[in-house]
Structure formats: C-alpha cells, structure tokens
C-alpha positions in Angstrom: -12.5 36.5 17.1 -14.9 35.9 14.3 -15.4 32.3 13.0 -14.3 31.4 9.4 -15.4 27.9 9.2 -18.4 26.5 11.1 -19.5 22.8 10.7 -22.5 21.7 12.3 -23.8 18.1 12.8 -21.9 16.9 9.7 -22.5 13.2 8.7 -20.9 11.5 5.6 -21.6 7.9 4.4 -19.9 5.5 2.1 -22.9 3.5 0.9 -24.7 2.1 4.0 -21.6 2.9 6.4 -21.6 6.1 8.1 -18.1 7.2 8.3 -18.8 10.6 10.1 -21.6 10.9 12.6 -23.0 14.4 13.3 -19.7 16.1 13.9 -19.4 19.9 14.7 -16.1 21.7 14.4 -15.3 25.4 13.9 -12.1 27.2 12.9 -11.7 31.0 14.0 -10.2 33.5 11.9 -6.3 33.4 12.4 -6.4 30.1 14.2 -4.9 26.8 14.1 -7.3 24.1 14.9 -6.3 20.3 14.7 -8.2 17.0 14.4 -6.5 14.1 15.9 -7.5 10.5 16.2 -6.4 6.9 15.1 -6.6 5.6 11.4 -10.1 5.1 10.3 -11.7 7.7 12.6 -13.0 9.7 9.7 -10.5 12.6 9.8 -9.7 12.5 6.1 -13.4 12.1 5.2 -14.2 15.2 7.3 -11.9 17.2 5.2 -13.0 15.9 1.9 -16.6 16.7 2.8 -15.7 20.3 3.8 -13.8 20.5 0.5 -16.8 19.4 -1.5 -15.2 16.1 -2.6 -17.7 14.0 -0.7 -21.6 14.4 -0.4 -22.5 15.2 3.2 -25.4 15.9 5.5 -25.3 18.9 7.9 -24.6 22.5 7.7 -21.3 24.1 6.8 -20.8 27.8 6.9 -17.6 29.6 5.4 -17.3 33.4 6.1 -21.0 33.2 7.3 -22.3 31.7 3.9 -23.3 28.1 3.2 -20.7 26.1 1.4 -23.2 23.3 0.0 -23.9 25.4 -3.1 -20.4 26.0 -4.1 -18.2 23.7 -6.4 -14.9 22.4 -5.4 -13.4 25.2 -7.8 -15.5 27.9 -6.3 -14.4 27.0 -2.7 -10.7 27.2 -3.9 -11.5 30.7 -5.5 -13.0 31.7 -2.2 -9.8 30.8 -0.3 -10.5 27.2 0.9 -7.6 25.0 0.1 -6.8 21.2 0.9 -3.4 19.7 0.9 -4.3 16.0 0.6 -2.6 13.2 2.6 -1.2 11.6 -0.8 0.0 15.3 -1.9 -1.2 14.5 -5.5 1.8 16.2 -7.2 2.3 16.1 -11.0 5.4 13.7 -10.9 6.4 14.5 -14.6 6.3 18.2 -14.2 8.9 20.4 -12.7 8.6 22.0 -9.3 7.9 25.4 -10.9 5.2 24.1 -13.1 3.5 22.3 -10.1 3.8 25.6 -8.3 2.4 27.6 -11.3 -0.7 25.2 -11.4 -1.5 26.2 -7.9 -2.0 29.9 -8.8 -4.9 29.4 -11.2 -7.1 30.9 -8.7 -4.9 33.9 -7.9 -7.3 36.9 -8.0 -4.8 39.7 -9.2 -2.7 39.8 -12.1 0.6 40.4 -10.2 -0.3 38.2 -7.3 1.2 34.9 -8.6 4.6 36.4 -9.1 4.6 37.9 -5.6 3.3 34.8 -4.0 5.9 32.5 -5.8 8.6 34.5 -4.4 7.1 34.2 -1.0 6.9 30.3 -1.3 10.6 30.3 -2.4 11.4 32.2 0.7 9.8 29.7 2.9 11.0 26.8 1.2 14.6 27.7 -0.3 15.0 24.1 -1.5 11.9 24.4 -3.9 13.8 27.2 -5.6 17.0 25.2 -5.9 15.1 22.4 -7.5 12.6 24.6 -9.5 13.7 22.8 -12.7 13.6 19.3 -11.2 10.8 16.8 -11.9 8.3 16.6 -8.9 8.7 12.9 -9.1 12.4 12.9 -8.1 12.0 14.8 -5.1 12.5 13.4 -1.5 9.5 12.9 0.8 10.1 16.0 2.7 10.5 18.0 -0.3 7.3 16.5 -1.8 5.6 17.6 1.3 7.0 21.1 0.9 6.0 21.3 -2.7 2.4 20.3 -1.9 2.3 23.0 0.8 3.8 25.5 -1.7 1.3 24.8 -4.3 -1.5 25.2 -1.8 -0.2 28.4 -0.9 -0.1 29.8 -4.5 -3.9 29.8 -4.3 -3.5 32.4 -1.6 -5.7 30.5 0.9 -7.7 32.0 3.6 -8.3 28.5 5.1 -5.6 26.0 4.6 -6.7 22.3 5.3 -3.7 19.9 5.9 -4.3 16.1 5.7 -1.6 14.3 7.7 1.4 16.6 6.6 4.0 14.7 8.6 3.1 11.3 7.2 6.2 9.2 6.3 8.7 12.1 7.1 11.7 12.0 9.2 11.4 13.9 12.6 13.7 16.7 11.5 11.6 17.5 8.5 8.4 17.2 10.5 9.6 19.8 12.8 10.5 22.1 9.8 7.0 21.6 8.2 5.3 22.4 11.5 7.4 25.3 12.1 6.3 26.8 8.8 2.6 25.9 9.4 2.9 27.9 12.9 4.5 30.8 11.0 1.5 30.8 8.4 -0.8 31.8 11.4 1.0 35.2 11.6 0.3 35.9 8.2 -3.4 35.6 8.7 -4.0 32.1 7.3 -6.3 30.0 9.3 -5.4 26.4 9.3 -7.5 23.2 10.0 -5.0 20.3 10.5 -5.6 16.6 10.4 -2.8 14.8 12.1 -1.8 11.4 13.6 1.3 13.0 15.3 -1.0 14.3 18.3 2.1 15.7 19.9 3.3 17.9 17.3 -0.2 19.0 16.4 -1.2 20.0 19.8 2.0 22.0 20.3 1.2 24.5 17.5 -2.7 24.3 17.5 -4.9 26.7 19.5 -7.8 24.3 19.7 -8.3 20.6 19.1 -10.8 17.9 18.4 -10.6 14.0 19.0 -12.2 12.1 16.3 -12.7 8.4 17.2 -14.7 6.1 14.8 -16.6 8.8 13.3 -17.6 10.5 16.6 -16.3 13.4 18.3 -14.9 12.0 21.4 -13.2 15.2 23.0 -12.6 18.9 22.2 -10.9 21.8 23.8 -8.1 24.2 23.9 -4.8 22.4 22.9 -3.1 22.7 26.2 -6.2 21.2 28.1 -6.2 18.3 25.5 -2.5 17.6 25.9 -2.8 17.4 29.8 -6.2 15.2 29.6 -5.2 11.8 30.9 -7.0 10.0 28.1 -5.4 11.9 25.3 -2.1 11.5 26.9 -2.4 7.8 27.3 -3.8 7.1 23.9 -2.2 9.6 21.7 1.0 10.9 23.6 2.5 7.7 24.9 1.3 8.5 28.4 3.5 11.6 28.6 2.4 15.3 28.3 2.9 17.2 25.1 5.5 19.4 26.6 8.1 16.4 26.3 8.7 17.5 22.6 7.7 16.4 19.2 
C-alpha cells in the first residue's frame, strides 16, 4: 500500500500558544484514517494546516511531493478537499448551485455532469431539493450537501471535520455508511470525529490527539479494544456495541 499523505512533526501555533505539537500522521491510498480526541485537542487545527489554511512547521508530503509550496486552490486542484465542521454552504443559493461551485476544479469538460449524477445517486434527497435554498435544509441535508459539494471536486483525499456534529443518530449512520462506501471508489479519507465509536467502526487506522499531542495510534480494532480509549471515548464499552 502506497502512502498518499505523510505528515511529519507538524506543529501549529496561534500566537504564542502551540495548538499542535510535533504530530505525525499518515494516510494510505484507499484507506480511512480517523483522528479522535476531545474538544480543544487540535484536531481541526491539524486539518486546517494540511489544507494550507494555517501556517505550520514540519513536513507534509502529498503523493510524494511537498505540500508547503501549494496554495489552497492548488491543493484542491491536486485532489485534496476539506469538508469543514461548519459546512460553510452558500445559504442563499440553491442546492444545485452549491454543488456546481464544488466542481470548479474538475479536470475534464464532461466530468462535472457525470460527477453530479453520482452525487445525486448517493444523496437522492439532494436531487429532490436541487432547487431549494441551502439555508432552508435540515441539519442532515446540509451535511449531505457539504459532502456532495466536496465530491464534485473529485477528491483523491477527502478530509472530514466532525461530519456527525449535531445530527440525529439515524442520519449519522447514513453519513458514515456513505463515507465507508467512498473508500471502495478509491477515495482516501482523513476523518476527524468526536464520535469515536462510529469513526473506529469504519476506519482502518486511528490516532488519538489530546491537548495537541499524539497520545495513541494503531489499527482501529486495536484502539477500540484499548482500555484507555474504551473508558475515555467509548463509555467504557467496546466499539462493537454499535454507533
């Protein structure tokens, strides 16, 4: 298995406060990797630095080449796409228009139309609401739209920041099932998530980030059975109990 993203000794600061301390993570081709941890652990900061939204120290390689010299737009064009925690949709624009904006980096003339049909196949509700304003959607539908818009950019590495935040359990299961399906299409995924149980169920490998430091890492099954992880993040029960 080849490595798609390699982050080595990454540090990110807000002024004099270092939010991420020499963290190293990797994402293999066609793999789902999750980063779990409490609020304030530095998970969102880590994704923002990889995306180029925050200055960082350390080494980041994507497809074997350095990321540091690439702008955010160049990273998107190279297949690196982030779905932020706040989703950041255009509320006064329709569902269809939001999706169309996600396709600006599509690299073939006919790619956008084909990708749009694939998005509508995965999210039938988006097609039903294609002419509806994004600001009028439910929380689950907004998350589907944010994910669909990211897919319009034809990502090779999809980074998801708290996709389950604020959603009902049924919608969470639906979103995570779609994320798991994306792996079969060749998309690699870096998933930041507070719902550790759901994240570890679909991930191949996981990292535990605490107060900016990498506390634990390992295959997802091993982390789910780790007593410390089970007690702190899984309510003292194994991940097999269900999402």
